[in-house]
N, C-alpha and C positions, 0 to 999 in steps of 0.2 A: 504494500500500500504506500500511499504518499500522504504525508502530513500536510494538511492545508490550514491548520490552526493550532494554537497552543496557548497554554496559560498555566497559572498556578495560584494557589492560596498562600498568601504571605504568612510568615510566622506571627502568631498573635497571642501566644502563650509565653509568659515570662520565663518559666522554667526551661522550656525548649530553647528560647533565644539565648539564655545564659549558657546552656550546654554547647550550642553552636559556636558562640563567641569564644568560649573556653577552648573548644577543639581547634579553633583557628589561631589560638594563642593571643587573642585580643585582651587588652587591659580592660577588665570589667568596670573599673572606675570611670573610664572614658565614656562608657555606654550606660551609666547609671540612670540618666534621664530617659533612655529608651526602656529600660527594665521597669522603671517607676511608672512610665506611661502605660505599658502593657499590663502592669499590675492593677491599674485603675479600671480595668474591664474593657479592653479594646475588643471590638467585635471582629469576627473573621472577615477578611477582605481579600479580594483576588482580582485577577484580570485575565483578559483573553486577547489574543492578537490573531486576526485572520490573515493568512497568506494569500491575498488575492492574486498575486503574481503566479503562485503555484497552481491555483485553481484555473487561471487562464491558460497556463501551460498544459494542464490536463485536458481542458476543453478543446484546445488547438492540436492536441496529439503530439506536443513537443516533449522531449525527454529532459529538457533543462529550462529553467526560468530565464536563462540568458537570452533566449530567442524571443521572449515576450515582455521582458521588463521595460517599463516606460522610460526610465532614466538610468541607463547602465553606467557603471563606473568601472574603471580599470583597477588593477591591483595597486596602482600608484595613486588612486583617488582622483583621477582625471576623467572628464566626460568626453568620450571619443566623438560624440555627435556635435558638440559645440566647441571643443578644444579648451574648455575651462578646466582649471584656472589658467589664465593667460597673463603674461607680464603687462604692467601698466605702462603706457607710452610716456616718455618724459614730457613734463609740462601738463599732463592731463589732470584735471581736478575731479 
């Protein structure tokens, strides 16, 4: 199959957040405000992101989103369709 969307439920339990921060070697004192906020009763919260480019690729019979993505970027972060970013001409404001 092909994943066309993804999401997660964020950590909203203070004990779990403490364990994760501890496992990462973080200084719990630096995150005391977060733990305190979560201890006040933070509700579960999450998000989802749909990969419309992947859905379009499926609908078009393409094996890669590179063939259908609206604004492709190269590995150097440049836009092959517009040549951006480009140097600014001397004297241009």
